[in-house]
PDBQT receptor file of N, H, CA, C and O in Angstrom, charges set to zero:
ATOM      1  N   MET A   1       0.868  -1.505  -0.609  1.00  0.00    +0.000 N 
ATOM      2  CA  MET A   1       0.032  -0.300  -0.641  1.00  0.00    +0.000 C 
ATOM      3  C   MET A   1       1.247   1.127  -0.237  1.00  0.00    +0.000 C 
ATOM      4  O   MET A   1       2.330   1.067   0.345  1.00  0.00    +0.000 OA
ATOM      5  N   GLN A   2       0.712   2.001  -0.665  1.00  0.00    +0.000 N 
ATOM      6  H   GLN A   2      -0.168   2.050  -1.138  1.00  0.00    +0.000 HD
ATOM      7  CA  GLN A   2       0.878   3.444  -0.968  1.00  0.00    +0.000 C 
ATOM      8  C   GLN A   2       0.489   4.185  -0.318  1.00  0.00    +0.000 C 
ATOM      9  O   GLN A   2      -0.154   3.883   0.688  1.00  0.00    +0.000 OA
ATOM     10  N   PHE A   3       0.890   6.100  -0.868  1.00  0.00    +0.000 N 
ATOM     11  H   PHE A   3       1.412   6.346  -1.684  1.00  0.00    +0.000 HD
ATOM     12  CA  PHE A   3       0.100   5.965   0.239  1.00  0.00    +0.000 C 
ATOM     13  C   PHE A   3       1.089   8.400  -0.974  1.00  0.00    +0.000 C 
ATOM     14  O   PHE A   3       2.273   8.717  -1.091  1.00  0.00    +0.000 OA
ATOM     15  N   VAL A   4       0.169   8.992  -1.314  1.00  0.00    +0.000 N 
ATOM     16  H   VAL A   4      -0.793   8.735  -1.218  1.00  0.00    +0.000 HD
ATOM     17  CA  VAL A   4       0.001   9.999  -1.098  1.00  0.00    +0.000 C 
ATOM     18  C   VAL A   4      -0.850  11.939  -1.057  1.00  0.00    +0.000 C 
ATOM     19  O   VAL A   4      -1.969  12.370  -1.334  1.00  0.00    +0.000 OA
ATOM     20  N   PHE A   5       0.389  12.543  -0.581  1.00  0.00    +0.000 N 
ATOM     21  H   PHE A   5       1.298  12.193  -0.356  1.00  0.00    +0.000 HD
ATOM     22  CA  PHE A   5      -0.930  13.489  -0.126  1.00  0.00    +0.000 C 
ATOM     23  C   PHE A   5      -0.576  14.479  -1.214  1.00  0.00    +0.000 C 
ATOM     24  O   PHE A   5       0.465  14.667  -1.844  1.00  0.00    +0.000 OA
ATOM     25  N   TYR A   6      -2.075  15.204  -1.244  1.00  0.00    +0.000 N 
ATOM     26  H   TYR A   6      -2.920  15.051  -0.733  1.00  0.00    +0.000 HD
ATOM     27  CA  TYR A   6      -2.843  16.475  -2.482  1.00  0.00    +0.000 C 
ATOM     28  C   TYR A   6      -2.355  17.480  -1.667  1.00  0.00    +0.000 C 
ATOM     29  O   TYR A   6      -1.888  16.948  -0.660  1.00  0.00    +0.000 OA
ATOM     30  N   TYR A   7      -2.250  18.604  -1.632  1.00  0.00    +0.000 N 
ATOM     31  H   TYR A   7      -2.629  19.036  -2.450  1.00  0.00    +0.000 HD
ATOM     32  CA  TYR A   7      -2.278  19.924  -0.936  1.00  0.00    +0.000 C 
ATOM     33  C   TYR A   7      -2.478  20.483  -1.911  1.00  0.00    +0.000 C 
ATOM     34  O   TYR A   7      -1.532  20.884  -2.589  1.00  0.00    +0.000 OA
ATOM     35  N   GLY A   8      -4.283  20.760  -2.431  1.00  0.00    +0.000 N 
ATOM     36  H   GLY A   8      -5.052  20.434  -1.880  1.00  0.00    +0.000 HD
ATOM     37  CA  GLY A   8      -4.603  22.338  -2.517  1.00  0.00    +0.000 C 
ATOM     38  C   GLY A   8      -4.831  23.485  -1.639  1.00  0.00    +0.000 C 
ATOM     39  O   GLY A   8      -5.059  23.395  -0.433  1.00  0.00    +0.000 OA
ATOM     40  N   SER A   9      -4.737  24.838  -2.479  1.00  0.00    +0.000 N 
ATOM     41  H   SER A   9      -4.551  24.911  -3.458  1.00  0.00    +0.000 HD
ATOM     42  CA  SER A   9      -5.094  25.480  -1.805  1.00  0.00    +0.000 C 
ATOM     43  C   SER A   9      -7.027  25.528  -0.897  1.00  0.00    +0.000 C 
ATOM     44  O   SER A   9      -7.929  24.690  -0.901  1.00  0.00    +0.000 OA
ATOM     45  N   ASN A  10      -6.881  27.510   0.018  1.00  0.00    +0.000 N 
ATOM     46  H   ASN A  10      -6.149  28.191   0.020  1.00  0.00    +0.000 HD
ATOM     47  CA  ASN A  10      -7.412  27.318   0.888  1.00  0.00    +0.000 C 
ATOM     48  C   ASN A  10      -7.854  26.151   1.673  1.00  0.00    +0.000 C 
ATOM     49  O   ASN A  10      -9.028  25.910   1.954  1.00  0.00    +0.000 OA
ATOM     50  N   GLY A  11      -6.789  25.416   2.022  1.00  0.00    +0.000 N 
ATOM     51  H   GLY A  11      -5.835  25.612   1.794  1.00  0.00    +0.000 HD
ATOM     52  CA  GLY A  11      -7.522  23.840   2.861  1.00  0.00    +0.000 C 
ATOM     53  C   GLY A  11      -7.962  22.936   1.814  1.00  0.00    +0.000 C 
ATOM     54  O   GLY A  11      -8.515  22.074   2.497  1.00  0.00    +0.000 OA
ATOM     55  N   THR A  12      -8.073  22.591   0.703  1.00  0.00    +0.000 N 
ATOM     56  H   THR A  12      -7.623  23.291   0.148  1.00  0.00    +0.000 HD
ATOM     57  CA  THR A  12      -8.450  20.992  -0.021  1.00  0.00    +0.000 C 
ATOM     58  C   THR A  12      -7.091  20.778  -0.022  1.00  0.00    +0.000 C 
ATOM     59  O   THR A  12      -6.046  21.410   0.132  1.00  0.00    +0.000 OA
ATOM     60  N   GLY A  13      -7.479  19.657  -0.250  1.00  0.00    +0.000 N 
ATOM     61  H   GLY A  13      -8.329  19.144  -0.375  1.00  0.00    +0.000 HD
ATOM     62  CA  GLY A  13      -6.417  18.459  -0.998  1.00  0.00    +0.000 C 
ATOM     63  C   GLY A  13      -7.179  17.141  -0.894  1.00  0.00    +0.000 C 
ATOM     64  O   GLY A  13      -8.333  16.925  -0.523  1.00  0.00    +0.000 OA
ATOM     65  N   ALA A  14      -6.201  16.302  -1.332  1.00  0.00    +0.000 N 
ATOM     66  H   ALA A  14      -5.264  16.477  -1.633  1.00  0.00    +0.000 HD
ATOM     67  CA  ALA A  14      -6.273  15.303  -1.106  1.00  0.00    +0.000 C 
ATOM     68  C   ALA A  14      -5.632  14.031  -0.481  1.00  0.00    +0.000 C 
ATOM     69  O   ALA A  14      -4.401  14.057  -0.500  1.00  0.00    +0.000 OA
ATOM     70  N   LEU A  15      -6.181  12.958   0.053  1.00  0.00    +0.000 N 
ATOM     71  H   LEU A  15      -7.181  12.937   0.069  1.00  0.00    +0.000 HD
ATOM     72  CA  LEU A  15      -5.341  11.398   0.448  1.00  0.00    +0.000 C 
ATOM     73  C   LEU A  15      -5.252  10.972  -0.882  1.00  0.00    +0.000 C 
ATOM     74  O   LEU A  15      -6.052  11.525  -1.636  1.00  0.00    +0.000 OA
ATOM     75  N   ILE A  16      -4.094   9.693  -1.653  1.00  0.00    +0.000 N 
ATOM     76  H   ILE A  16      -3.444   9.243  -1.041  1.00  0.00    +0.000 HD
ATOM     77  CA  ILE A  16      -4.920   8.925  -2.085  1.00  0.00    +0.000 C 
ATOM     78  C   ILE A  16      -4.034   7.452  -2.502  1.00  0.00    +0.000 C 
ATOM     79  O   ILE A  16      -2.823   7.333  -2.685  1.00  0.00    +0.000 OA
ATOM     80  N   ALA A  17      -4.571   6.934  -2.536  1.00  0.00    +0.000 N 
ATOM     81  H   ALA A  17      -5.555   7.030  -2.387  1.00  0.00    +0.000 HD
ATOM     82  CA  ALA A  17      -4.275   6.026  -1.470  1.00  0.00    +0.000 C 
ATOM     83  C   ALA A  17      -3.579   4.271  -2.291  1.00  0.00    +0.000 C 
ATOM     84  O   ALA A  17      -4.539   3.507  -2.392  1.00  0.00    +0.000 OA
ATOM     85  N   SER A  18      -2.165   3.558  -2.855  1.00  0.00    +0.000 N 
ATOM     86  H   SER A  18      -1.385   4.179  -2.773  1.00  0.00    +0.000 HD
ATOM     87  CA  SER A  18      -3.164   3.006  -3.782  1.00  0.00    +0.000 C 
ATOM     88  C   SER A  18      -2.430   1.364  -3.319  1.00  0.00    +0.000 C 
ATOM     89  O   SER A  18      -1.386   1.214  -2.683  1.00  0.00    +0.000 OA
ATOM     90  N   SER A  19      -3.540   0.023  -3.980  1.00  0.00    +0.000 N 
ATOM     91  H   SER A  19      -4.388   0.146  -4.496  1.00  0.00    +0.000 HD
ATOM     92  CA  SER A  19      -2.836  -0.859  -3.520  1.00  0.00    +0.000 C 
ATOM     93  C   SER A  19      -2.641  -1.620  -5.672  1.00  0.00    +0.000 C 
ATOM     94  O   SER A  19      -3.292  -1.668  -6.716  1.00  0.00    +0.000 OA
ATOM     95  N   GLN A  20      -0.798  -2.170  -4.897  1.00  0.00    +0.000 N 
ATOM     96  H   GLN A  20      -0.269  -2.131  -4.049  1.00  0.00    +0.000 HD
ATOM     97  CA  GLN A  20      -0.599  -3.496  -6.109  1.00  0.00    +0.000 C 
ATOM     98  C   GLN A  20      -1.311  -4.038  -5.753  1.00  0.00    +0.000 C 
ATOM     99  O   GLN A  20      -2.217  -3.940  -6.581  1.00  0.00    +0.000 OA
ATOM    100  N   GLY A  21      -1.799  -5.012  -4.528  1.00  0.00    +0.000 N 
ATOM    101  H   GLY A  21      -1.063  -5.091  -3.855  1.00  0.00    +0.000 HD
ATOM    102  CA  GLY A  21      -1.973  -6.264  -5.430  1.00  0.00    +0.000 C 
ATOM    103  C   GLY A  21      -3.059  -7.279  -5.890  1.00  0.00    +0.000 C 
ATOM    104  O   GLY A  21      -3.103  -8.494  -6.088  1.00  0.00    +0.000 OA
ATOM    105  N   ASP A  22      -4.208  -5.865  -5.995  1.00  0.00    +0.000 N 
ATOM    106  H   ASP A  22      -4.172  -4.879  -5.834  1.00  0.00    +0.000 HD
ATOM    107  CA  ASP A  22      -5.027  -5.568  -6.541  1.00  0.00    +0.000 C 
ATOM    108  C   ASP A  22      -5.557  -4.367  -8.089  1.00  0.00    +0.000 C 
ATOM    109  O   ASP A  22      -6.368  -4.356  -9.015  1.00  0.00    +0.000 OA
ATOM    110  N   SER A  23      -4.204  -3.326  -7.379  1.00  0.00    +0.000 N 
ATOM    111  H   SER A  23      -3.545  -3.335  -6.627  1.00  0.00    +0.000 HD
ATOM    112  CA  SER A  23      -4.094  -2.613  -8.573  1.00  0.00    +0.000 C 
ATOM    113  C   SER A  23      -5.317  -1.386  -9.048  1.00  0.00    +0.000 C 
ATOM    114  O   SER A  23      -5.575  -0.768 -10.080  1.00  0.00    +0.000 OA
ATOM    115  N   THR A  24      -6.172  -1.491  -6.885  1.00  0.00    +0.000 N 
ATOM    116  H   THR A  24      -5.963  -1.993  -6.046  1.00  0.00    +0.000 HD
ATOM    117  CA  THR A  24      -6.580  -0.602  -7.374  1.00  0.00    +0.000 C 
ATOM    118  C   THR A  24      -6.743   0.921  -6.605  1.00  0.00    +0.000 C 
ATOM    119  O   THR A  24      -5.573   0.902  -6.224  1.00  0.00    +0.000 OA
ATOM    120  N   TYR A  25      -7.347   2.474  -5.968  1.00  0.00    +0.000 N 
ATOM    121  H   TYR A  25      -8.298   2.490  -6.278  1.00  0.00    +0.000 HD
ATOM    122  CA  TYR A  25      -7.105   3.394  -5.260  1.00  0.00    +0.000 C 
ATOM    123  C   TYR A  25      -8.003   4.464  -4.571  1.00  0.00    +0.000 C 
ATOM    124  O   TYR A  25      -8.929   5.168  -4.974  1.00  0.00    +0.000 OA
ATOM    125  N   ALA A  26      -7.471   4.335  -3.565  1.00  0.00    +0.000 N 
ATOM    126  H   ALA A  26      -6.719   3.763  -3.237  1.00  0.00    +0.000 HD
ATOM    127  CA  ALA A  26      -9.003   5.003  -2.574  1.00  0.00    +0.000 C 
ATOM    128  C   ALA A  26      -9.274   6.460  -2.916  1.00  0.00    +0.000 C 
ATOM    129  O   ALA A  26     -10.470   6.277  -2.692  1.00  0.00    +0.000 OA
ATOM    130  N   ILE A  27      -9.238   7.526  -3.201  1.00  0.00    +0.000 N 
ATOM    131  H   ILE A  27      -8.266   7.674  -3.383  1.00  0.00    +0.000 HD
ATOM    132  CA  ILE A  27      -9.178   8.702  -3.099  1.00  0.00    +0.000 C 
ATOM    133  C   ILE A  27      -9.855   9.421  -1.782  1.00  0.00    +0.000 C 
ATOM    134  O   ILE A  27     -10.971   9.238  -1.296  1.00  0.00    +0.000 OA
ATOM    135  N   PHE A  28      -8.721  10.367  -1.345  1.00  0.00    +0.000 N 
ATOM    136  H   PHE A  28      -7.814  10.516  -1.739  1.00  0.00    +0.000 HD
ATOM    137  CA  PHE A  28      -9.996  10.677   0.060  1.00  0.00    +0.000 C 
ATOM    138  C   PHE A  28      -9.956  12.679  -0.511  1.00  0.00    +0.000 C 
ATOM    139  O   PHE A  28      -9.107  13.510  -0.834  1.00  0.00    +0.000 OA
ATOM    140  N   THR A  29     -11.306  12.610  -0.351  1.00  0.00    +0.000 N 
ATOM    141  H   THR A  29     -11.995  11.935  -0.088  1.00  0.00    +0.000 HD
ATOM    142  CA  THR A  29     -10.508  14.921  -0.768  1.00  0.00    +0.000 C 
ATOM    143  C   THR A  29     -11.399  15.068   0.167  1.00  0.00    +0.000 C 
ATOM    144  O   THR A  29     -12.393  14.412   0.478  1.00  0.00    +0.000 OA
ATOM    145  N   ARG A  30     -10.795  16.250   0.678  1.00  0.00    +0.000 N 
ATOM    146  H   ARG A  30      -9.988  16.782   0.425  1.00  0.00    +0.000 HD
ATOM    147  CA  ARG A  30     -10.317  16.857   2.156  1.00  0.00    +0.000 C 
ATOM    148  C   ARG A  30     -10.541  18.810   1.446  1.00  0.00    +0.000 C 
ATOM    149  O   ARG A  30      -9.672  19.463   0.869  1.00  0.00    +0.000 OA
ATOM    150  N   ASP A  31     -12.248  19.344   1.847  1.00  0.00    +0.000 N 
ATOM    151  H   ASP A  31     -12.954  18.814   2.316  1.00  0.00    +0.000 HD
ATOM    152  CA  ASP A  31     -12.501  20.757   1.784  1.00  0.00    +0.000 C 
ATOM    153  C   ASP A  31     -12.125  21.370   3.038  1.00  0.00    +0.000 C 
ATOM    154  O   ASP A  31     -10.939  21.041   3.052  1.00  0.00    +0.000 OA
ATOM    155  N   GLN A  32     -12.310  22.059   4.149  1.00  0.00    +0.000 N 
ATOM    156  H   GLN A  32     -13.273  22.326   4.138  1.00  0.00    +0.000 HD
ATOM    157  CA  GLN A  32     -12.752  23.360   4.361  1.00  0.00    +0.000 C 
ATOM    158  C   GLN A  32     -14.689  22.668   5.277  1.00  0.00    +0.000 C 
ATOM    159  O   GLN A  32     -15.065  22.252   6.373  1.00  0.00    +0.000 OA
ATOM    160  N   LYS A  33     -15.189  22.910   4.139  1.00  0.00    +0.000 N 
ATOM    161  H   LYS A  33     -14.884  23.248   3.249  1.00  0.00    +0.000 HD
ATOM    162  CA  LYS A  33     -16.432  22.655   4.701  1.00  0.00    +0.000 C 
ATOM    163  C   LYS A  33     -17.150  21.748   4.818  1.00  0.00    +0.000 C 
ATOM    164  O   LYS A  33     -18.159  21.845   5.516  1.00  0.00    +0.000 OA
ATOM    165  N   TYR A  34     -16.772  20.426   4.056  1.00  0.00    +0.000 N 
ATOM    166  H   TYR A  34     -15.952  20.347   3.489  1.00  0.00    +0.000 HD
ATOM    167  CA  TYR A  34     -17.540  19.428   4.091  1.00  0.00    +0.000 C 
ATOM    168  C   TYR A  34     -16.171  18.600   5.327  1.00  0.00    +0.000 C 
ATOM    169  O   TYR A  34     -16.480  17.687   6.094  1.00  0.00    +0.000 OA
ATOM    170  N   GLY A  35     -15.074  19.050   5.257  1.00  0.00    +0.000 N 
ATOM    171  H   GLY A  35     -14.824  19.791   4.634  1.00  0.00    +0.000 HD
ATOM    172  CA  GLY A  35     -13.672  18.203   5.434  1.00  0.00    +0.000 C 
ATOM    173  C   GLY A  35     -13.759  17.142   5.361  1.00  0.00    +0.000 C 
ATOM    174  O   GLY A  35     -14.966  17.149   5.119  1.00  0.00    +0.000 OA
ATOM    175  N   ILE A  36     -13.482  16.009   5.358  1.00  0.00    +0.000 N 
ATOM    176  H   ILE A  36     -12.502  16.003   5.555  1.00  0.00    +0.000 HD
ATOM    177  CA  ILE A  36     -12.978  14.350   4.439  1.00  0.00    +0.000 C 
ATOM    178  C   ILE A  36     -14.143  13.597   4.015  1.00  0.00    +0.000 C 
ATOM    179  O   ILE A  36     -14.995  13.284   4.847  1.00  0.00    +0.000 OA
ATOM    180  N   GLN A  37     -14.253  13.278   2.787  1.00  0.00    +0.000 N 
ATOM    181  H   GLN A  37     -13.561  13.532   2.112  1.00  0.00    +0.000 HD
ATOM    182  CA  GLN A  37     -15.603  13.342   2.231  1.00  0.00    +0.000 C 
ATOM    183  C   GLN A  37     -14.616  11.704   2.574  1.00  0.00    +0.000 C 
ATOM    184  O   GLN A  37     -13.478  11.428   2.954  1.00  0.00    +0.000 OA
ATOM    185  N   ALA A  38     -16.197  10.735   2.060  1.00  0.00    +0.000 N 
ATOM    186  H   ALA A  38     -17.122  10.958   1.752  1.00  0.00    +0.000 HD
ATOM    187  CA  ALA A  38     -16.372   9.032   1.803  1.00  0.00    +0.000 C 
ATOM    188  C   ALA A  38     -15.212   8.850   0.665  1.00  0.00    +0.000 C 
ATOM    189  O   ALA A  38     -15.154   9.656  -0.264  1.00  0.00    +0.000 OA
ATOM    190  N   PRO A  39     -14.318   7.795   0.766  1.00  0.00    +0.000 N 
ATOM    191  CA  PRO A  39     -13.751   7.299  -0.235  1.00  0.00    +0.000 C 
ATOM    192  C   PRO A  39     -13.788   7.087  -1.597  1.00  0.00    +0.000 C 
ATOM    193  O   PRO A  39     -13.924   5.875  -1.760  1.00  0.00    +0.000 OA
ATOM    194  N   PHE A  40     -13.722   7.802  -2.919  1.00  0.00    +0.000 N 
ATOM    195  H   PHE A  40     -13.612   8.787  -2.787  1.00  0.00    +0.000 HD
ATOM    196  CA  PHE A  40     -13.910   7.570  -3.802  1.00  0.00    +0.000 C 
ATOM    197  C   PHE A  40     -12.979   5.442  -4.968  1.00  0.00    +0.000 C 
ATOM    198  O   PHE A  40     -11.783   5.711  -4.854  1.00  0.00    +0.000 OA
ATOM    199  N   PHE A  41     -12.996   4.654  -5.390  1.00  0.00    +0.000 N 
ATOM    200  H   PHE A  41     -13.968   4.435  -5.483  1.00  0.00    +0.000 HD
ATOM    201  CA  PHE A  41     -12.033   3.806  -5.466  1.00  0.00    +0.000 C 
ATOM    202  C   PHE A  41     -12.496   3.086  -7.246  1.00  0.00    +0.000 C 
ATOM    203  O   PHE A  41     -13.470   2.706  -7.895  1.00  0.00    +0.000 OA
ATOM    204  N   ALA A  42     -10.913   3.279  -7.352  1.00  0.00    +0.000 N 
ATOM    205  H   ALA A  42     -10.122   3.588  -6.824  1.00  0.00    +0.000 HD
ATOM    206  CA  ALA A  42     -11.017   3.252  -8.767  1.00  0.00    +0.000 C 
ATOM    207  C   ALA A  42      -9.986   1.672  -9.166  1.00  0.00    +0.000 C 
ATOM    208  O   ALA A  42      -9.841   1.308 -10.334  1.00  0.00    +0.000 OA
TER     209      ALA A  42
């Protein structure tokens, strides 16, 4: 499992987690209004 943090402007950003075992990604988005959102799996 690998993790990447993306920092956007004004408190936004994302955490991207990848799994090499089954080639999937989970993306957790963040913003000031809603905080951390549910993951998106690709």
